[in-house]
DOTI-596336 format. One record per atom (N, C-alpha, C, O): x, z, y. Coordinates in steps of 0.2 Angstrom, whole numbers, padded with zeros to 4 digits, always signed. Atoms other than C-alpha are relative to their C-alpha. Last residue first. Layout:
N
XZY...
END
This chain:
299
+0005+0004-0002-0016-0388-0162-0007+0001+0001-0011-0004+0003-0002+0000-0007-0004-0375-0165-0005-0005+0004-0007-0005+0010+0001-0007-0005-0012-0369-0179+0001-0002+0005-0003+0000+0009+0008+0001+0001-0013-0389-0188-0001+0007+0006-0005+0007+0010+0002+0004-0004+0007-0389-0182-0007-0001+0000-0010-0004+0005+0001-0001-0008+0009-0374-0192+0000-0004+0006-0001-0001+0011+0006-0005+0000+0001-0378-0208+0002+0002+0008-0002+0003+0013+0007+0005+0000+0011-0396-0207-0004+0006+0002-0008+0005+0007-0002+0004-0007+0029-0386-0205-0008-0002+0002-0010-0001+0007+0002-0006-0006+0023-0373-0218+0000-0005+0005-0004-0004+0009+0006-0002-0002+0018-0389-0229+0000+0007+0006-0005+0009+0009+0005+0007-0002+0034-0399-0226-0006+0004+0000-0009+0003+0006+0000+0000-0006+0045-0381-0229-0004-0004+0003-0007-0002+0009+0002-0006-0004+0038-0378-0244+0001-0001+0006-0004-0001+0010+0007-0001-0001+0040-0396-0250-0002+0007+0002-0007+0007+0004+0002+0005-0004+0060-0397-0245-0009+0001+0000-0012+0002+0006-0001-0004-0008+0063-0380-0252-0004-0005+0004-0009-0003+0007+0005-0003+0000+0056-0390-0270+0000+0004+0008-0005+0005+0011+0007+0003+0000+0066-0404-0266-0004+0004-0001-0010+0001+0001+0000+0003-0006+0082-0394-0261-0006-0003+0001-0009-0004+0006+0005-0004-0004+0082-0386-0278-0003-0002+0006-0009-0001+0007+0007+0002+0003+0091-0401-0286-0007+0004+0003-0012+0002+0004+0001+0004-0003+0107-0396-0274-0008-0003-0001-0013-0004+0003-0003+0008+0002+0109-0382-0283-0004-0005+0005-0010-0003+0006-0006+0002-0004+0103-0362-0282+0001-0007-0003+0001-0008-0009-0006+0004+0004+0087-0356-0289+0005-0003+0005+0003-0005+0010+0003+0002+0006+0087-0342-0281-0005-0005+0000-0008-0006+0006+0006+0006+0001+0099-0343-0266-0002+0001-0008+0002-0001-0012+0002+0004+0006+0109-0327-0263-0005-0005+0000-0010-0003+0001+0004+0004+0002+0117-0319-0246-0002-0004-0008+0002-0007-0010+0003-0002+0007+0129-0306-0247-0006-0003-0003-0009-0001-0009+0006+0003+0000+0141-0312-0233-0004+0003-0008-0001+0002-0014+0004-0005+0001+0155-0302-0229-0008-0001-0001-0012+0003+0000-0004-0004+0005+0170-0315-0230-0006+0006-0003-0006+0007-0009+0001-0008-0002+0158-0326-0220+0003+0004-0008+0001+0004-0014-0005-0001-0005+0164-0345-0222-0001+0008+0002+0003+0010+0007-0009-0002+0003+0157-0346-0238+0004+0001+0005+0010+0003+0003-0001-0006+0005+0139-0342-0231+0007+0000-0002+0010+0005-0003+0001-0008-0005+0141-0353-0214+0000+0006-0005+0003+0011-0003-0007-0001-0003+0146-0368-0228+0001+0006+0005+0006+0010+0004-0006-0003+0005+0132-0365-0239+0007+0000+0003+0011+0005+0002+0002-0007+0000+0119-0367-0223+0007+0004-0005+0010+0009-0004-0002-0004-0005+0128-0382-0219-0002+0007+0000+0001+0011+0004-0006+0000-0001+0125-0390-0234+0004+0005+0005+0008+0010+0004+0000-0003+0008+0106-0385-0236+0009+0001+0001+0011+0007+0001+0002-0007-0002+0104-0391-0217+0002+0004-0006+0005+0010-0005-0005+0000-0004+0111-0408-0223+0000+0007+0002+0004+0011+0001-0006+0000+0003+0100-0408-0238+0007+0001+0003+0012+0002+0000+0000-0007+0002+0086-0403-0227+0005-0001-0004+0009+0004-0004-0002-0008-0006+0089-0416-0215+0001+0006-0005+0006+0010-0004-0008+0001-0003+0091-0431-0230+0001+0005+0004+0006+0008+0003-0006-0002+0007+0075-0424-0238+0006+0000+0001+0010+0004+0000+0000-0008+0000+0066-0426-0220+0003+0002-0006+0005+0008-0006-0002-0002-0006+0072-0445-0219+0000+0009+0000+0005+0013+0002-0008+0002+0002+0067-0451-0235+0004+0006+0005+0007+0011+0003-0001-0004+0006+0049-0443-0233+0008+0000+0000+0012+0005+0000-0001-0007-0003+0049-0451-0215+0001+0005-0005+0005+0010-0004+0006-0001+0000+0052-0468-0226+0001+0007+0005+0007+0009+0006+0001-0008+0004+0066-0477-0226-0007+0001+0003-0011-0002+0007+0002-0002+0007+0065-0498-0226+0002+0009-0001+0003+0011-0006+0005+0004+0003+0074-0502-0208+0000+0002-0008+0005+0002-0011-0002+0002+0007+0085-0489-0201-0006-0002-0004-0010+0002-0007-0008+0002+0000+0084-0488-0182+0002-0003-0007+0005-0008-0009+0001+0004-0003+0064-0485-0182+0007-0004-0001+0007-0010-0002+0004+0005+0004+0065-0473-0197-0001-0007+0004-0003-0013+0001-0002+0004+0006+0077-0464-0188-0004-0005-0003-0001-0010-0004-0007+0005-0002+0069-0463-0172+0004-0002-0005+0006-0008-0005+0003+0008-0002+0052-0458-0181+0006-0003+0004+0005-0009+0004+0003+0004+0006+0061-0444-0191-0003-0007+0004-0001-0012+0001-0008+0003+0003+0070-0438-0176-0002-0004-0006+0001-0009-0007-0001+0005-0004+0052-0436-0164+0007-0004-0004+0009-0010-0003+0004+0004+0000+0044-0426-0179+0004-0007+0004+0004-0012+0002+0000+0002+0006+0059-0415-0181-0004-0006+0001-0001-0011+0000-0008+0004+0000+0059-0412-0163+0000-0003-0008+0001-0009-0008-0001+0005-0006+0041-0408-0160+0006-0005-0002+0007-0011-0003+0005+0005+0003+0039-0398-0177+0002-0006+0004+0005-0011+0001-0003+0002+0008+0055-0387-0171-0005-0007-0002-0002-0012-0003-0005+0001-0003+0046-0384-0153+0004-0003-0006+0005-0009-0006+0002+0006-0002+0030-0379-0162+0006-0006+0003+0005-0012+0002+0003+0004+0004+0038-0367-0171-0002-0008+0002+0000-0013+0000-0004+0002+0003+0045-0359-0156+0000-0007-0006+0003-0012-0007-0003+0005-0006+0031-0360-0147+0005-0002-0003+0006-0008-0004+0005+0005+0001+0023-0350-0162+0003-0005+0005+0003-0011+0002-0002+0002+0006+0038-0338-0162-0005-0007-0002-0004-0011-0006-0009+0002+0000+0037-0335-0143-0001-0003-0007-0001-0010-0007+0001+0008-0003+0016-0334-0144+0008-0004+0001+0009-0010+0001+0004+0006+0005+0019-0322-0158-0001-0005+0003-0001-0010-0001-0005+0004+0004+0033-0312-0147-0005-0004-0005-0001-0008-0008-0006+0005-0004+0022-0311-0133+0005-0003-0004+0008-0008-0004+0004+0004+0000+0007-0301-0146+0004-0008+0005+0002-0014+0005+0002+0003+0006+0020-0290-0151-0006-0007+0001-0006-0012-0003-0007+0003+0003+0025-0285-0135-0001-0005-0006+0000-0011-0006-0002+0005-0005+0008-0282-0128+0006-0003-0003+0006-0009-0004+0004+0005+0003+0004-0272-0144+0002-0006+0004+0002-0012+0001-0002+0003+0006+0019-0262-0141-0004-0006-0002-0001-0011-0004-0006+0003-0002+0016-0259-0123+0002-0004-0007+0003-0010-0008+0003+0006-0004-0002-0254-0127+0007-0005+0002+0006-0011+0004+0006+0004+0004+0003-0242-0139-0001-0007+0002+0001-0012+0000-0005+0003+0006+0017-0235-0129-0003-0006-0005-0001-0011-0007-0002+0006-0003+0002-0233-0115+0008-0004-0005+0011-0009-0004+0005+0005-0001-0008-0224-0127+0005-0006+0003+0007-0012+0001+0002+0003+0005+0006-0213-0132-0004-0006+0001-0004-0010-0003-0009+0001+0001+0012-0207-0115-0002-0006-0006-0001-0012-0005+0000+0007-0004-0008-0206-0110+0007-0003-0001+0008-0009+0000+0004+0005+0001-0008-0194-0125-0001-0006+0003-0002-0011+0000-0003+0003+0006+0008-0186-0121-0007-0003-0002-0006-0009-0001-0005+0003-0003+0000-0181-0103+0003-0006-0006+0004-0012-0006+0003+0006-0003-0016-0175-0110+0007-0005+0003+0007-0011+0003+0002+0004+0008-0006-0164-0123-0003-0006+0005-0002-0012+0003-0006+0003+0004+0004-0158-0107-0003-0004-0005-0001-0010-0006-0002+0005-0003-0010-0156-0097+0004-0003-0003+0004-0009-0003+0006+0006-0001-0021-0145-0110+0003-0006+0005+0000-0012+0005+0000+0004+0006-0005-0135-0113-0006-0006-0002-0005-0011-0006-0007+0004+0000-0002-0131-0095-0002-0003-0006-0002-0009-0007+0000+0006-0007-0020-0126-0092+0005-0005-0001+0005-0011+0000+0004+0006+0003-0020-0116-0108+0000-0006+0003+0000-0011+0001-0005+0005+0005-0003-0107-0101-0006-0005-0003-0004-0010-0004-0004+0006-0003-0013-0103-0085+0003-0004-0006+0004-0011-0007+0004+0006-0004-0026-0094-0095+0003-0005+0003+0001-0011+0002+0004+0005+0006-0015-0085-0106-0003-0004+0004-0001-0010+0003-0007+0005+0002-0006-0080-0088-0002-0004-0007+0000-0009-0007-0002+0008-0004-0021-0075-0082+0006-0003-0003+0006-0009-0003+0006+0005+0000-0027-0064-0097+0001-0005+0004+0000-0011+0002-0003+0005+0007-0008-0056-0097-0007-0005+0000-0005-0011+0000-0004+0006-0001-0011-0052-0078+0002-0003-0006+0004-0009-0006+0000+0006-0005-0026-0043-0082+0004-0006+0001+0002-0012+0000+0005+0002+0004-0020-0032-0097-0003-0008+0004-0002-0013+0002-0004+0005+0005-0005-0028-0086-0004-0004-0004-0002-0010-0005-0003+0007-0005-0018-0023-0073+0005-0004-0004+0006-0010-0003+0004+0006-0002-0028-0013-0085+0005-0005+0004+0005-0011+0003+0002+0005+0005-0014-0004-0091-0004-0004+0000-0004-0010-0003-0004+0004+0001-0009+0001-0074+0000-0004-0006+0003-0009-0007-0007-0004+0003-0024+0010-0070+0005-0007-0002+0003-0013-0002+0000-0002+0008-0033+0000-0059+0003+0002-0002+0009+0001+0000-0007+0001+0005-0030-0001-0039-0003+0003-0006-0005+0009-0006+0002-0002+0007-0042-0006-0027+0005+0000-0004+0009-0005-0005-0002+0003+0007-0037-0008-0009-0003+0003-0006-0007+0008-0005-0006+0002-0001-0039-0006+0009+0001-0003-0008+0003-0009-0009-0001-0002+0008-0058-0004+0008+0008-0005-0001+0008-0011-0002-0002+0006+0003-0061-0004+0028+0002+0003-0008+0004+0009-0010+0000-0002+0006-0073+0007+0039+0004-0006-0004+0002-0012-0003-0001+0005+0005-0073+0003+0057+0001+0004-0006+0004+0009-0004-0003+0007-0003-0076+0012+0074-0001-0005-0004-0005-0010-0003-0004+0003+0004-0086+0026+0068+0002-0007+0002-0002-0012+0001+0002+0005+0001-0092+0037+0083+0003-0005-0006+0009-0005-0005-0005+0005+0000-0092+0054+0083-0003-0007-0001-0009-0008-0004-0002+0003-0006-0104+0067+0093+0007-0005-0003+0012-0006+0001-0008-0006-0003-0108+0077+0079+0002-0002+0004+0008+0001+0004+0003-0007-0001-0126+0069+0074+0006+0005+0004+0005+0009+0009+0002+0001-0007-0117+0052+0076-0003+0007+0001-0002+0009+0007-0004-0001-0005-0107+0056+0061-0002+0000+0007+0001+0003+0012-0003-0007+0002-0119+0055+0047+0003+0004+0005+0001+0009+0006+0006-0002+0002-0127+0039+0051-0001+0007+0001-0005+0010+0004+0003+0001-0007-0112+0031+0056-0007+0004+0003-0010+0005+0008-0003-0008-0006-0104+0039+0042-0003-0002+0006-0003+0002+0010+0001-0008+0002-0117+0029+0030+0003+0005+0004+0001+0011+0006+0005+0000-0002-0116+0012+0040-0001+0008-0001-0003+0012+0004+0002+0001-0007-0098+0012+0038-0007+0001+0003-0008+0003+0009+0000-0007-0001-0098+0016+0019-0001+0001+0008-0005+0005+0011+0004-0006+0003-0110+0003+0016+0004+0006+0001+0001+0011+0000+0006-0001-0006-0100-0010+0027-0004+0006-0004-0004+0010+0000-0002-0003-0007-0084-0006+0017-0005+0001+0005-0005+0005+0009-0001-0007+0002-0093-0008+0000+0003+0003+0007+0002+0009+0008+0008-0004+0001-0100-0025+0005+0001+0008+0001-0002+0011+0005+0002+0000-0006-0082-0030+0011-0006+0003+0001-0008+0007+0006-0004-0006-0003-0074-0025-0006-0003+0001+0008-0002+0007+0011+0006-0001-0003-0087-0037-0015+0003+0006+0005-0001+0010+0008+0005+0004-0004-0077-0047-0024-0003+0001+0006-0005-0003+0011-0005+0004-0005-0064-0034-0029-0004-0007+0006-0003-0010+0011-0002-0004-0006-0079-0025-0034+0005-0001+0003+0005+0001+0009+0005+0000-0005-0086-0039-0043+0001+0005+0004-0003+0005+0009+0000+0005-0004-0071-0040-0054-0003-0001+0005+0000-0004+0010-0007-0001-0004-0071-0023-0060+0001-0007+0004+0003-0007+0010-0005+0001+0005-0090-0024-0064+0009-0001+0003+0011-0003+0009-0003+0007-0001-0101-0017-0051+0005+0000-0006+0007+0006-0008+0005+0006+0002-0114-0003-0052+0004-0005+0000+0000-0010-0001+0002+0002+0006-0100+0010-0052-0008-0004-0003-0011-0003-0008-0004+0003+0005-0094+0005-0036-0002+0001-0009-0002-0004-0013+0000+0007-0001-0108+0008-0025+0004-0002-0007+0002-0006-0011+0007+0004+0001-0112+0027-0029+0000-0006+0001-0006-0007+0002+0002-0002+0006-0094+0033-0031-0007-0001+0000-0009-0002-0006-0004+0004+0004-0089+0024-0015-0001+0002-0008+0001-0003-0012+0002+0008+0001-0104+0031-0005+0004-0003-0005+0001-0006-0009+0009+0000+0003-0103+0050-0010+0001-0007-0001+0002-0009-0007+0000-0003+0007-0081+0051-0008-0008-0004-0004-0009-0008-0009-0003+0007+0003-0082+0041+0009-0001+0000-0007-0003-0005-0011+0006+0006+0002-0096+0055+0013+0003-0007-0002-0001-0011-0005+0006-0003+0005-0085+0070+0007-0005-0007+0002-0008-0010-0003-0002-0001+0006-0069+0062+0017-0006+0001-0005-0007-0003-0010-0001+0007+0002-0079+0061+0033+0003-0001-0007+0000-0005-0011+0006+0002+0001-0082+0080+0032-0001-0008-0001-0004-0010-0006+0003-0003+0007-0065+0085+0025-0008-0004+0001-0010-0009-0003-0004+0004+0004-0057+0075+0043-0004+0001-0009-0007-0004-0011+0003+0005+0000-0070+0083+0054+0002-0005-0006-0001-0008-0009-0004+0005+0002-0066+0100+0049-0003-0006+0000-0008-0007-0005-0007-0006-0002-0074+0115+0060+0005-0005-0005+0011-0004-0004-0006+0000+0005-0088+0104+0066+0005+0003+0000+0008+0004+0005+0005+0001+0004-0103+0107+0078+0004+0001-0008+0001+0003-0013+0005-0004+0004-0094+0115+0091+0000-0001-0006+0003+0002-0010-0006-0007+0000-0080+0102+0097-0003+0006-0003+0000+0008-0008-0006+0002+0002-0089+0085+0094+0005+0007-0001+0010+0008-0005+0000+0002+0006-0104+0092+0098+0003+0000-0003+0002+0004-0008+0002-0008+0002-0098+0100+0115-0002-0001-0007+0001+0004-0010-0006-0004+0001-0089+0083+0118-0002+0007-0002+0002+0011-0006+0002-0004+0005-0104+0072+0117+0005+0004-0004+0005+0006-0010+0004-0003-0003-0102+0061+0131-0004+0006-0004-0009+0009-0002-0001-0007-0006-0084+0060+0128-0007+0002+0001-0007+0008+0002+0005+0002-0006-0089+0052+0111+0002+0005+0007+0001+0012+0007+0003-0004-0002-0074+0057+0098-0003-0003+0005+0001-0006+0009-0002-0004-0006-0066+0043+0089-0007+0005+0002-0012+0003+0000+0005-0003-0003-0066+0035+0071+0003+0003+0007+0009+0004+0008-0002-0001-0008-0057+0023+0061-0005+0004+0004-0011+0003+0002+0005+0000-0004-0059+0025+0041+0003+0002+0008+0007+0006+0010-0001+0000-0008-0048+0017+0030-0004+0001+0002-0009-0003+0001+0004+0001-0005-0052+0018+0010+0002+0002+0008+0004+0008+0008-0003-0001-0006-0042+0017-0004-0003-0003+0006-0003-0009+0008+0002+0006-0005-0052+0014-0021+0003+0004+0006+0002+0010+0006-0002-0006-0005-0042+0022-0036-0002-0007+0007+0001-0012+0008-0004+0003-0005-0049+0013-0052+0000+0006+0006-0002+0012+0006-0003-0006-0005-0054+0019-0069+0002-0004+0004+0005-0008+0002-0005+0002-0002-0064+0004-0079+0004+0005+0006+0003+0003+0012-0005-0006+0003-0078+0008-0089+0007-0002+0001+0011-0003-0003-0004+0002+0006-0087-0010-0086+0006+0007-0002+0011+0006-0005+0007-0001+0005-0099-0003-0072+0003-0002-0007-0001-0001-0012+0003+0005-0001-0083+0003-0062-0004-0001-0007-0004+0002-0012+0001+0006+0007-0075+0019-0063-0005-0004+0002-0010-0002+0005+0005+0002+0002-0070+0030-0047+0000-0003-0007+0006-0004-0010+0001+0004+0006-0056+0039-0040-0006-0002-0003-0010+0003-0003+0004-0002+0003-0055+0040-0021+0000-0003-0007+0000-0009-0008-0001+0002+0007-0041+0039-0009-0005+0004-0005-0005+0010-0006+0002-0004+0004-0044+0042+0010+0000-0004-0006-0001-0010-0006+0000+0003+0008-0036+0037+0023-0002+0004-0005+0000+0010-0006-0001-0005+0005-0041+0045+0041+0000-0005-0007-0006-0007-0009+0001+0004+0005-0038+0034+0057+0000+0007-0006+0003+0012-0005-0003-0003+0005-0041+0039+0075-0001-0002-0007-0005-0006-0008+0001+0001+0006-0046+0031+0091+0003+0003-0006+0009+0004-0004-0003+0005+0002-0042+0040+0105-0003-0001-0005-0007+0004-0008+0005+0006+0000-0054+0053+0114+0002-0006-0003-0001-0011-0002-0001+0006+0000-0044+0069+0109-0005-0007-0001-0008-0008-0005+0004+0005+0005-0052+0086+0111+0002-0008+0002-0001-0011+0006+0000+0007-0002-0042+0100+0118-0003-0003-0006-0004-0001-0012-0005+0005+0004-0045+0118+0116-0002-0007+0003-0006-0008+0006+0003+0000+0008-0056+0134+0120+0005-0006-0003+0009-0005-0008-0001+0005+0002-0046+0135+0139-0001+0001-0007+0003+0003-0011-0005+0001+0003-0050+0152+0147-0002-0008-0004-0008-0009-0004+0001+0008+0003-0062+0158+0160+0008-0002-0004+0013+0000-0002+0001+0000+0008-0063+0177+0160+0000-0008-0002-0002-0011-0007+0005+0002+0001-0063+0179+0179-0004-0001-0008-0010-0001-0009+0003-0007-0002-0046+0186+0179-0008+0000-0001-0010+0005-0002+0002-0002+0006-0042+0170+0168-0002+0006+0001-0004+0009-0003-0001-0006-0002-0044+0159+0184-0002+0006-0006-0008+0007-0008+0002-0005+0004-0043+0142+0177+0002+0008+0001+0008+0010-0001-0001-0009-0001-0040+0130+0190-0004+0003-0006-0010+0001-0007+0008-0003-0001-0040+0111+0183+0003+0007+0002+0008+0009-0001-0001-0009+0000-0027+0098+0184-0006+0002+0003-0011+0000+0007-0001-0003-0007-0032+0080+0177+0002+0007+0002+0003+0011-0003-0006-0002-0003-0041+0073+0165+0003+0002+0004-0001+0001+0009-0002+0007+0000-0059+0078+0163+0008-0001+0001+0011+0004+0003-0006+0001-0005-0063+0096+0159+0002-0006-0001+0005-0008-0006-0005+0005+0002-0079+0100+0149+0004-0002+0006+0001-0003+0012+0001+0008-0002-0089+0114+0156+0005-0004-0004+0010-0001-0006+0001+0000-0007-0095+0133+0152+0000-0007+0003-0005-0009+0006-0004+0008-0001-0094+0136+0133-0005+0000+0009-0010+0001+0011+0008+0004-0001-0097+0155+0131+0003-0006+0004+0008-0006+0008+0002+0002+0007-0081+0165+0124-0006-0004+0001-0009-0006-0004+0002-0007+0003-0080+0176+0142-0002-0003-0008-0006+0001-0011-0001-0005-0004-0080+0158+0150-0004+0008-0003-0009+0010-0002+0004-0003+0003-0076+0143+0141+0003+0007+0005+0008+0009+0008-0001-0007-0005-0068+0128+0146-0006+0005+0000-0011+0003+0002+0005-0002-0002-0066+0111+0135+0000+0009+0002+0004+0012-0002+0000-0009+0002-0054+0102+0136-0006+0002+0001-0010-0001+0005+0005-0005-0005-0055+0082+0138+0001+0006-0004+0002+0006-0010+0001-0008+0003-0041+0069+0132-0005+0005+0004-0004+0006+0010+0005+0001+0007-0039+0050+0134+0000+0007-0003+0000+0008-0009+0003+0005+0000-0025+0055+0149-0003-0002-0008+0000-0001-0013-0003+0006-0001-0019+0072+0150-0006-0007-0001-0012-0006-0002+0003+0005+0006-0026+0088+0155+0000-0008-0001-0002-0011+0003+0001+0007+0000-0017+0100+0164-0003-0004-0005-0003-0002-0011-0001+0003+0006-0021+0119+0166+0000-0007+0001-0005-0010+0004+0003+0008+0000-0022+0129+0181+0002-0002-0006+0007+0001-0009+0007+0000-0002-0023+0150+0183-0001-0006+0000-0007-0008+0002+0000+0001-0009-0003+0154+0187-0009-0003+0001-0011-0003+0007-0004-0004-0005+0000+0164+0170-0002-0002+0008-0002+0001+0013+0004-0003-0001-0013+0154+0160+0002+0007+0005-0001+0011+0009+0007+0001-0003-0006+0138+0164-0004+0007+0001-0008+0008+0006+0000+0000-0005+0011+0144+0161-0006-0001+0004-0007+0001+0010-0003-0008-0004+0007+0151+0145+0000-0001+0008-0004+0002+0011+0005-0005+0002-0001+0134+0139+0001+0006+0004-0003+0008+0008+0006+0002-0004+0012+0123+0147-0005+0006+0001-0007+0010+0005-0004-0002-0007+0026+0132+0138-0005-0001+0005-0008+0004+0009+0001-0007-0002+0015+0131+0122+0001+0003+0006-0002+0007+0010-0006-0004+0003+0014+0112+0124-0001+0008+0000-0005+0010+0005-0003-0004-0004-0001+0102+0131+0004+0005-0005+0001+0008-0010-0005+0002-0005-0005+0087+0123+0003+0004+0004+0007+0002+0008-0002-0004-0006-0015+0091+0108+0006-0003+0006+0011-0006+0004-0007+0003-0003-0022+0078+0097+0000+0004+0005-0003+0004+0010+0000+0003-0008-0036+0087+0087+0009-0001+0001+0014+0001-0001-0008+0002-0003-0038+0091+0069-0001-0003+0006-0006-0007+0007+0001+0006-0003-0055+0101+0064+0007-0003+0004+0009+0000+0009
END
């Protein structure tokens, strides 16, 4: 059993020579007479007349001590893991005799119980469940140790499952699975964003075409209204002319203006088929029908 001794070899020899010994705070000493237990010595200075067979059997620390235990086991899904448990315990002053004499190796005893509990609990859980139920495993270890060690004069302060370490290849596989899951989330979010962009782009194009159509319709309506006013004004100021005559004259004027613009451009590649002033009549008929249809639609 491991004890926390606070008396140096020099103190021990001096105590034996002068028949006194010092017991430090948070420590108790076991006094024997001719090899038989006599009493427990509290912290302070005590006389041990060696000539009468008294001797100091040993010291027992009452401080909280910690034992780290590493246990290898496997989970329900056949994954080998190293479970690291930390057990905090202390000897009870009122049970010093049991703590000193009943156990020869306290750490080995605690380690054996921790191994037993962990290897009975973890194999019933999958790897993910083992991580999720660390507190429950630690509580089971603490309860079992408390029942076992109380008979030897020790109190289990707390038991913790510090870490669960799978094999390196398993850890790498788990990281890859997690990375793949996150990549799927990123891909879904990216696809959703592209979908929203396409929808918004289509809505914008539809709205743009709708507004463009309204603009073209209003432009044609304005042209029709302007031509109507021009024809009526010309007919009113020139007696004997009909609106048809005015329209033919306007179209001929527009025809020659167009030919002038085409001729003025050295890079123009426009071709009129059929070509000639006589074709203006056919063009006039087509434009007149188009204007009338546009006016009927606008109204």
